[in-house]
N, C-alpha and C positions, 0 to 999 in steps of 0.2 A: 244502221252507221259502217261506213263505207269502214275498207287497212286507213284510205289516210284523216277520215273523223277522228280514230283512235288514236292514231298519229298526234291530228293535233290536239286530239282531248290529254294527252303524258306531256305538254311542255302544260307554264307555268304559264299564270298569267303576266307578268312580266318577258316573262322568254315573246309571249305571242306577239305583246305591242312590238315589240324587238322584231320581232320577223316582219312585220304587218312592215316596218320604216326599211326593211332594207330590205322588198321586194315591193315595194313603193319606190325605192330609191331605183330598179335597177340589181341592183347587187343580191344578183341569187347563189353566187357559192358562200358568201357571210354571212349569207337567210341559213343555208343547207347545213354551213356550222354551225352556227344555236342553235337550233335543232338540234344538233346530234349532240354537242359538248353540252347541251338542260335535258336530256330526258337516260334515264337511271339503262344502264343494259334491259336485255340485251337490247339493243343498237338497232335504229332503222338497218335498211339499206340504204341504197344514195338514189337506187329508183325508187324505191317511195320516197324520199324527204322535194325527191324529187313531183311524183303530181301530188305533194299534200302547197307548194308549192304553189303547180298551175290553179289548183279547187282555191287556195287562195288567193292569184289573185284574179280568180276567174270574182271569185266574189268584191273583191274592191279594187273590181273594173278596172283594172293596170294591165298593159297590151307588153311583154315583151319577147327575153327569146324563150321564156323557162317552158319546157319544152315537155311531157309527157310522153310512157311510152311506147301507146297505140301511134303514136304522128313520126312515131319515129324508126317503124315497122315496117 
């Protein structure tokens, strides 16, 4: 299990559906906000959220502006 899988598993099923819908709609910032609102402390770092969203976008076969840490370095 990767860090991002662990992060995704901390979300409720309802939050996962909401995040998937936001990813599909291209609303990355809102998806990150939902993730951080629905996870109890310790809150994930921004880059952890971005990486988790990129993995979900790949699973959902959505292309867009989500960038992983590796692609920005």
